[in-house]
N, C-alpha and C positions, 0 to 999 in steps of 0.2 A: 504494499499498500504506499508505504514512502517510496519509493521509484516512481509511482504516478502522482503521487502529488508534485512531486519533484518538476518532473514535466509540466503538469499544469503551471506549476510557477516561472516554467521560461518561457511556453507559451506566451505567460501574460507577461511578461519583461518584454518580450520580445514585438507585442501588440503595443505596449507602451513604447518603445523605443521608434518603433514606425509611426506613432504619432505624435512623436516628441521631434521627428525629422521631418514634420510637412504634410504627414498622408492623413486626408480628412478622415474625422471619425465617421461617417456616413461607409465610408470607401471600405476601413476595415469592420465597422458591425456586418456587412456582409459578407466581407470574405473569410470571416470567423464566430457567424452566424451570433452575436451578439449583439447586446445593444449598445447602443451609445452613448447610453448615462454608462453603462457596466464599464467602458471603454476606457471613461473621464476617470471614472472612478480608477480602476485600474494607472492611468495615466499618474493619479496625485498619490499615489503610495507607492508607486517607484519612484516620482521626485521626491515625496518624504525619504524613501530610505535610500535615496543614492546623491541625493542635496544635488550643487552644484557637476555634479559629474556625469546628472542624468539626460545635460543637453548636449548634441553632438556638437561636435566645434564646427570651426568655418571649414577648415582642411578635409573635415569627413562627410560634411554635406557636396561639397565640389566632389570629392571623390566616389561619393553613391552618384550624383548627377550624370558625371562621366561614365560610369560604370551601367547607368538607366540607360544614357544615350546610345551607346556600344549594345545594350539589349536590344534597344528598338530597333537598331539600325540591323541588325541578325534576326531579329523577328517579321520585318522586311522583306529580309531580303528571303528568306524561308518563304514567306506565302507566297514570294512573286515565283520562286522555283516552282513551289506545288501548284502554283496558277499555271507555268507553263507546264508543267509534267501532265494536267488534268488537260487543257489543250492539244496537247498532243497525241493522248489517248481517245478523245473523241474524232481528233482527224484520222486515227489508227482506224478506228473502230467505223467510218462514216467510208474508208479506202477497199475494207473486208468486203462490207455491202456491196461495194458497185464492185470490184473485182466476179462477182459471184451471182448476178444480177439471174440468168438462165437457170441454174440451179435451184436459188431457190423459188420459184417460180413452179417447178415440176419439170421444166423444158428440159431437153437434152443437151448437154456440154456442147458444148462445138467439137471438141475435145473426141466425143463418139463416134462411130462409123454410122453412117447414114442408113438409111432399109433398102435403099439403092443398092444392089446389085450387082456387079460389075463381070457378070459372065460373057 
């Protein structure tokens, strides 16, 4: 049971740190499925416990902003690549449909011998 309480305390501290870093409590409330009031209480308790160390430094905020910008760029690239792959798949599916239209209609394909016998 002690381990579970420790994990809960770590989550509370993480949420409080995110709120102090500037993430809105409404966003955090949805993310962690708790009420905004609960998050505000966690932030207050965290600040009381940590004192001046509770607030991230300017350097930490700059580093976080840089890391966030890098992650957003990587996310945009991944979305673009995924979109290109989906488009490529659709094009290939359409090409497969177009290369075999006769066989799909139940008609003999051009490669089959015709019904004419050359005797």
